[in-house]
Each structure stands twice: as C-alpha cells, then as structure tokens.
N, C-alpha and C positions, 0 to 999 in steps of 0.2 A: 415410840419405835424400838425396834429390838436393837441392842447394840451391834455396828458392824466395825470392824477394826481393819479388814482388809478386803479389797475388792479387785477381779480380775476384769480387764477389759479387753473386748475382741476389736483389733484394728481391722482394716479394709484388705490388707495384704497387698498385693502388687497392684499398681495403679495401672488401668488398662481402659481402652474404647469403652464407654459405658460406665466406667467407676472410675472418677475422679477424685480431685483434692477436696470436694465437698465432705468426704468422709474424714478427712486429715483434720478439719474444720471442727467437726461434730465431735470427734474422739478427744481432741486437745481440748474443747470446752468441758467435757465431761470430767477429763483429769483435772482440770481446774477447780471444778467445783468439788472433786474429792479432796484435794489438798487444802480447799477452805475448811471442809468439815473434820480434817485432821485424820482422814482414812488413808491407809496405805495403799497406794495403787501398784497394780501389776498389769503390764501392757504385753500383748503379743502383736507384734507387727513386723514383718521381714522388709519393709519398705524404709531403707534408711533416710530417704530425701523427703522427710516430713517433719512437720512441728512438732508433732505429739511424741516422735523418738528421740527429741533433742534433750540435751542434759536438763535434769532438774524439773522437767515436766511431769513425768511418771517417775516414781521410786524405783520400779524395777522394769527393766525391758529386755523382752525376748525377742531376738530377730528369727522366728521361725514361723513356717507357713501356718495360716488360719485354716487348720483341718482337724478333726476331732482327735486322731492320733497324737498330734503335737500337743494339742491344748490339753488332753488327758495327762500327758506326762509333767506337763506345768502343774495342773491342779494338783497331781500328787506330790508334787516338790513344795508349792508354794503354800498349800491347803487356804484358799481364800474363804472367806464367810459368804461373799455374792459375787455375782457375775454380771455385767452389763452386756446384752447382745444386741441393742438398737443402735450402736453409734459407729460400726463399720460396715454399713451397707449391707447388700444381700449377701456377701460372703460370709459376714459374722452370723447373720441371721440364720442362714441355713446350716452353718458348724454349730450353732447353738441348740437348733431343733435336733439335729443328728446325736448331740451328746445327750440329750433328754431322751431321746427314744432308744439309746443304747444303755439308759441308766447310770451314766457316769455321774451326773449331777446329783442324784439321789444317793449315790453309793459314796460319794466324798462329802455331803451333806452341804453342798453349794445351793445357795439362794438364788433364783434368777430375780432381779431388781427390775421394777418397772413391769412392763407388759408380761403378764403370764405365757409361758410358752405354748399353752393350748390356744391363746388367742392369736398368737403369731402364725400356729398351724391354721386356724381359722380363715385367716386373710391370705395366707400362701398358697393352700389348697384350694383351686378353683371352685371344685364341688362341693366342699364344705362351705366355702365363702357363699356361694350362691343360696345354700340352705339356710344359712345363719341370717342372712338379710331378709329372705321370704319370710321367716319367722315375725318380723316386725313389719310386714307389708312394703317393704322398700323394693323398687324395682331394680332389677340387674338386666343385664343385656342376655337375650334368650340364647342358651349356650348348652353344650353336652361336654362332660369330661370323659375322655377317651384313653386307653392305655396302650392301644395299637393302631397301626395304619388301616387295618380292616375297619375297626370302629370309628375311625375319623371318616372313612369314605360313607358309612352308613349314616353317621350324625349330619354330615353335609348335605346328603340326600333329604334327609327329613326336614333340616332347616331350609335348603335352596340356596344358591349363589344369590349374590356374592356372601362369602364367610370372611371371618378371621382366625386364624390358629394363634393361640396363645400358649407358651410353653410355662409351667407351673414352676416356682421355685427359681425363676430365670431373671437375671438382671437387664436392665436396659432393653426390655423387649426381645432378649435375644431369643432366635428361632421363630419369632413370631411374622407373620405377614398376611397380606388379603390374597384371597383365592376366587378368580371369577370362573374357572372351569376346572374338571377332573384333573387334566394335567399339571396345572399349577398346585392343586390340591396333593397330589402325590408327592411332589418336589419338597413342597413345604412342610408336611407332615413328616417326610424322611430327616430334613433338617431339625425341626422341633423336638423329634425325639432324641437327636443326637445329643440335646441339652437336658433334658427332664424326661423322667418316666411316665409322667401325664402330661396331656394336651387338651387343652380347651377349645372346643369348635363353636363360635360365636355368630351370631347373626351380624353382618356389617352394618354399621350406623354411619359409614363415612358421609363427611359433608356437616353431620351435626358439630356444635360448638365444643370445645372441651374446656371445663372449668376446674380448677383445685381449690380446695380449702384446707388451710393448715390448722389443726386442732389439738388442744392441750387439755388433758384431764388428771385430775390427781385422785388419791385413793378414797377421798370423800365424795367423790362423783360430782365433782365441781368441774365445769368446763368452759373454755372460751375459745373463739376462732381468732388467729392471730391475723391472719391474712386470707385474702382470695386472690387468685390468680387466673387469668385468662390467656389461653394460646392465641396469638394471630391466625395459626394456622387451624383448619376444622379438624375434627377427628379423621385419624388416617395417617398422621405425620405424629410421631412419638415427641412428647413433651420435649425431652432433650434435643430434638432435632429442630424444635419451634421457637418462634421468636414468643417470648411470653412476658405479658403486661400486669402489672401490680399495681393497684388494684384494679378489678374487672372494669372495663369501660363501657361495654355494651349491653350487661344486664339490666332490666328494669327493676325496679326498688322490690316488687313483688317474687320475681326470680331470685335476686340476691338471698332475699330472707327465707325462701322456701328452701333453698339448697344448704344456708346454714343451719336450720333447724334440722333438716334430713343428716348433715353431717355430725351433729351433736347426739341425735339418736343413735346412729351407727356406731359412735365410738363407745358410747354407754353402754349398748347391746352387748358388743364383742368384748368388753371390758378391758380397754388399751388403758394403761396408766404410763403418762409422759405425753409423747407427742407421735402424731400421725399425720399423715394428708390421705385426702378422700379425693377421688377423680370421678369426675361426672361427664358424662355425655347429654347435651341440651339441645333439643330441637329448636332450631332457630325460626320456626314459624309457630311455635306454642311454647308452653311451660312444660310439655312432657320431658322426661329425663330417664336416663340409666345409670346406675353407679357401675364405673367401670372396674375400680380395684380402691383398695385400702392398703396403704404402705404403712405396718405397724413399726415404724422405724423412722431415723432421722433420712432425709434424701436430699437428692439435688435441690428439689424445690424448696424444703426445708432450709437450707442455706441461703438459698436467694430470699425467700421469706424473712428470715432472721435480719440479714442485713438491710433489705429494703425497709424493714419497720423500725429497725433499732430494738427489737425485741430478742433476747439472747436464749433462741429456742433450745438448743442443745445444753446450754448450762441449766435453764430451767428444768428440762426434762430430766436431766441427772440427778438434780434435788430432789423431785419427784418420785424418782425411782428409789430414792434413800429413805422415803416415807413422808416428806413434808406434803403440807397442803398449799395450795395457790396463794391462799390468804397469809401465809405464814412467809413468803418469799418476797425480798423486793427485786425490782427490775435493775440489774447491776448496770446497764447503759444509763438510764435517767439518774439512778440513785434514789430517787424520791418516791416514784409509784410502785403500787403492788404489782405483783406478776399476775395479778388478779385483773388488770386493767389491759383492755383490749385496745391495741394502738388504733390511731385514726389518721390516714395520709391525707394530706393537703397537696400531694406531689404525684407524679407518676414514674413508675420504675420500669425499665424495660432490660429484658436478659436477651441478648443475643447470642446464639451458638457460632463456635468456630470449627471449622471442617480442615482437615490436612488430607483429602481424598487424592490430590495430584500426586502423592509420595507412594501411593500403592499402584502397583499394575492391575489392570483387568477389574478394577472395583468399579462398581455402579455408582453414577452421582447421583442416582434417584433417591431421594428420602421416602421413608415408609415408617412402618411400626416398630421397626428395631434399630437402635441407634447408634449412630456412625460418627458423632461428633466427640472432639477431642478436649473440648474446654468452652468457655463462655465469658462473656464479659456482663457487667451490669452498669447501666447508665440512669441519672436521675435528672427529672427536668419538671418544670412546672407545665409542661403540655407534653402529650404523646410525640407530636413531631420533634421536640427538642430532644426529648430522651433517644427517640430512635436514631436520630442523626448521630447524636454524641456517641453512640454504641456502634453503630457503623464505621466510625472512624477508627475505632479502638479495637476491632478484631483481626486487625494485621493482616488485611487482603489488599492494602494498597488503594483503598476507595476513600473519598472525602466525605463521604454523606450519603444520602439518597440519591442526590443528584451533583451534577458536576464532576463525574467521573469518567474514566476511559469507557469507551463503549465496548460492551461484549458480544462478542459473535453468537448470534442467535438464528440457526437454519429455518426453524419453524416455532413463530412465537406462538400460536394457539396450541401447539403440543407442549411446550416449555412451560406455558402457563397451568395445562392441565395436569404435568406432571411434574411435581415440585422436585428441584434439585437445591445443591447447596448455593446456586446462584438466583434462586427464585426472587429474592426481593429486589435484586439488579434486573432481572427480568421485566418485573412488575414497572420499575422506573421506566425502562425504557418503552414498554407497552403505553403508558400513559402519556410520555413525550410524542408518541407516535400517534395519538389521538384517540387511543382505546378508552371506551366509555366506562364508569363504574358498572352498569349493569353489564356489559359483557365481561368485565374482570370477574365480576360476581358470579357469572354462568359458569365460566371456565375453571374458576379456582374454590368456589364456595367461601370465599373470606368475608367476613361480614362487611357489610356496606360502610358502615361506620370507619372502619380502619382505611377503606379504600377512598374515601373522601378524604380522610386526613392525608393520606399519601399524595392526592390530587392535589392537594391544598400546597404541599411542598414545592410539587412540581410549578403550580403556579407562580409561586415568589420567586422561583429560578429563571422562569420565563420573563417574569416582569423586570428582573434584574438585568436580563440579557438585552431587552427591549430599551432600557434604559441605557446601557452601554454604547447600543449601536447608534443611539438618538445623539449623544453627547460625546461620540467618541474624539472630537478635536480637543475636549477638556483635558485629555491626559497629557497633553504636552505643556500645561500651563504649570507654574510652580505652585509649592503648596499654600504659599498665602493666598496667590489669586485663586486657586481652586477651592478652599474653603468658604472663600465668600460666595463662591458661583453656585457650591454644592448646598449652603445653607438657605435650603428652601423645603417648605411644608412637604413637598411630593418626595424629595430623596430622603429627608430624615425618617419620614414614616416608612417608606420601604426599607430602609436600612435597619431602623428598628424593628420591624417585622421580621426580617431576615434573621436577626439575632435571637427574638423571642422564640421562632421555630427552628432553631439549631444551626443555623449556617454558620460555620467558622469563616474566619476573614479571609483565610485561603479561597473557601468555595464562592464567598462573594466576588474576590478578584477574578477569579476564572469565569463566574458569570457575567461580570461587566465587560470581560474581554481585555484585562490588563495582561501585558507582557507576553511573553512566550512561555511554553513549558519549563524551560530552563532558568526564568527568571520569576517563576511565580511565588516563591517564596520572600523575594523582596517586594512583589506585588500586593502579597497579604500583608504585610507590615504598613504598607501605604495606607490600604484600607482601615488598617488598625489606628493608624495616625489620625486619619480623618474622623474615625468614630470617636476618639477621644475629643479632638476640638468640637465636634457637634455634640459631647456631653452623652452619648449612648454608651453606657457604662453597666457592668453587671453589679448585682448586690449579692452579699453573701447570705445563704440561706442554712437555717438549722434544719434539720431531718426532726419534725416536732412529733414526737409519738404521742402527745399529750393533749387534752382539751385546753382551751384557751386560759383557763383559770389556774392550770399547773405549769409554772415555769420548767421547761426542759433543760436538763444537764446531759447534754450529749456532744460527743466530739464529731459526729457525723455532719459534715458541711457540704455543701455545693454552691456553685456561681449559678446565677439565673438571671435573666431578662425579664422586665416588667413591662 
C-alpha cells in the first residue's frame, strides 16, 4: 500500500428528509478507522448535531457546505493525500463526482480511496448502469434514459403504461414516481427534472418483491455478502418507507443463492472497492428478477445491516479503501473472527420507519417511490412477530404493538389497503380483526402471504386473550395469592407464554384481558407482570451471535427474548 498521511472525508451535510443520521454513523466509523491507522483526518460537514463533528473524532473539522466550491478550497488549504466519498450519502457522492469531472482531484493530486469514481458514475448514471450490467447478462428493468420532457413522453409511449420515472443522482427516490397515464407523466417529469438533468423511464414492476444484498469487496477481488434484507411491502414503495426484515424470510434457498451470486458478479464487474448494496425486484411467482439499482456507498440499509449483524460495515469499508484485504482485517465487534467471515443470523431484525407527516400542511400521506420518512427504529427478536411488535411500540406513534391499539378512523378499508399510507400496518391490523382473509389482503396489497399469516397469528393470540378475559372476568376481583393459584393452569400459562414469545408487552396483555380502564392501564400492566413472574414466564438474555457455534462471540449486542 502507498503511504497515506492525510485523508479528507466528505460528510452528509444538513440532515433532511431522505438523508438522516445513518451517514453520521458511517462517517464516524470511517474516522475511527483512520485514527486507528494513525492517519490525519479532515472532515467537511456543516451539521453540528452529529457525532463525527464532536471533539477528537476528526483531527480537523470544517463546518462548510459539502459543495465542489467549498471542498476545493479545503483541498487547496489542507492538501490531503486521499479522499473518501462513500460515507456521506448521495450528497458526498455527487460532490465527489463533480470534483472529478472538473479536474480538481487530479489538479491537487488527491487519490479517491475505495471505489473508483468511474465505478460510481457507472452506478449513478442510469443509462450507463443498464449498459454495464447488460455486458455480463444481468437483467435490469426495461428502461430509457431521457434528458427532456419530450423524450420522456416518447419513451413512455414505447414502453407502455404503467411506468416509473427515476431521477439520476437523486437521494431517497427524490422526484421519482409511478405514472398510469399521460397527465401523471407530465407532472412527474417536470418534478423529476427539477432534481436531475437525467430521468430514467422504466417499465413498472409494481407488486414484485424487493430484496437487498449488502456486499463487501476488497482490492484483491475477495467478496462477501454481509446481509440480505427483504421489504415487507412489495415494489412500488421506497425501501426507506417500508418495513424491512433481515434476513429475508420468504425466499427459497434457490432464490437466495441465485441473487447472492448475482450481487457478487455485479460488484466485481463494476469494480467497487469497499461496501455497496444491490437492490432487486423479484417476481413472486417465479425466479425472474430485475436489478433496480446499485448504491456504491454506505446507505441507510448499510447502517441497518451493520447493526443487525454485528458486522462493522463502515469501519471495514474504510479500511478496504486504504488498501487492506478482507483477510487482513478482524471484525472489531467480535474481536476474534476475520472480516472475511459472513455473519449468520439466528434471530430476526425488523426496521420500521417513522413519519411526521401530520406536521406538514397539504402533504399527501400516501407512500410511494419517493421517501418521506424522517427516521426509523430497529427491533430484534426470535420471531418476526416479536420483532415487529417491539418496533411498533418504539416508533413513538402511541401504539402498543400490532394489536390492542386505539382504533384508527378508516373511511374506505379497501382503498386504504390498495394505496399504502403511513398508517398501513395498523390498517392491516384492523382489516384482519374485521375478518379479512389472507387471500383478500394479498390481492389488495401484494404483500407476501407469509407476512400476512404472521400478522394474522398476532391477531389470533390477541383474540384468545380477549376471550379468556371475558370468560374469567370475575377473577380480577380476587387478591393476588388466590389469583395465582387460580391462573396456574396449562391453558393460561401456555397462552401467556405464547403472547410473550410473539411480542406482546404486559401492558398489551392487560388491555386484551380487559383489565382496568384507560387511566389505570399502567397498574394493570404491572399486575400482569407480577402474575408472569409468579408463573415463571421470564425472558432470557440472548447475544447477537454473528459466528458459527464453534466460535465464541465477543459482542455487547444483547437482547431479551422468550423461548
């Protein structure tokens, strides 16, 4: 490796809808990796409310906009040996590409560390991207790149409606959207060109599954897939707007390995060094697929994958950018395994977005291909049901899980299921409780039947608790010692254990049993907890084990789970 003494890192700039704290995470990890190597770090990031701009994280911090003009002035002053572009999201990536095109990096002798700029351009320019993947026989969505509204009209006429418009070099699906007719096409094209000089018109595959693979490659062409994820919602809703589950739950073994092999072929052909994610559309009725896009940078999904698996993606990617091979690095979370070791998950991770759309006037609550969420939570459990319910409690929307919430007002249930909104998951809950079948829900939403059966399972447990509560309502007037003796039956202990295994909180169980009024529910929840402890229904502490059984894990990632 050539000696590098000073590296410039581009931060994400201002946090905004579509670009949130995940890039603070990736940048902070990269700075930590530079410090460990004894390399002087220079950071450009105007956002003061971040970890990476804190004292002693970077050696020098410039609170300046991440734009070519300001970055060139910093380069002129600091004279770094190298620059990292992949850790500040789309803002940093676009800025780096523009610096390259203007000849700034060449003029000052600044090396781009990690993925070469041409590889970044190949993934960001939609037309080039399709060409590059066709060279290795990888399928992409049938599309045409356009540079004017007239070209968009002509492309849509050739492809046929419905189509989706995607703006190149745009973050969070900005300016993108589905079009079913000429009127929608005109409006969407005007919006897309406001964000980018190039717009891709693609044939719509709405309803297909959306799958992602996080892939790492070093300069020696070694590759691993760190994690794969599956969107709860089908194609048509941006990944940042969807509940995401890791690892995938509905893929067959054949589908999983086919997409994994394709991801590795793609990253090798494009020449990415470090980390990237590959997004697929997968036909739910066959193994047919299309590659949607490749992000040649750390993304929101990368932050999720890193925390879900205990594999420090951003840290490893920074080290690979400095010239290391995967076989030369340790996983800094486990402390024992090589970075070349693919994590194996024996638990389920669920990412749930959070929206604040009610704070904005005249904003549509309908979800689509452009991102509106302002944050997300990650929940870990032994089952999908447990992880989902934990996550729903934590998004700060006043909900207690998938069931036992205050009912939301839905004027047209069928319409609310067809067109997803920020309340979709709770609309699904209401629909199942109203007697909607899995087949009906699948027809209206295109959500995989596996997920819908799991949601129905949560509702069934809730209904069993409600039936038990109505059957034994007189027992709630007994004192605790009488009650425990009365409740210590196989039927109740089995039901209570199932409720805890599948993510019900004590508060939720109390509501389902009909204990107390709304004002006294906290006390009722504590009473359920007391019963549970008396009956010996307690969680065990689990470690997020990223290793095979023969390798002892050294990790601080812990979670409570029932078995």
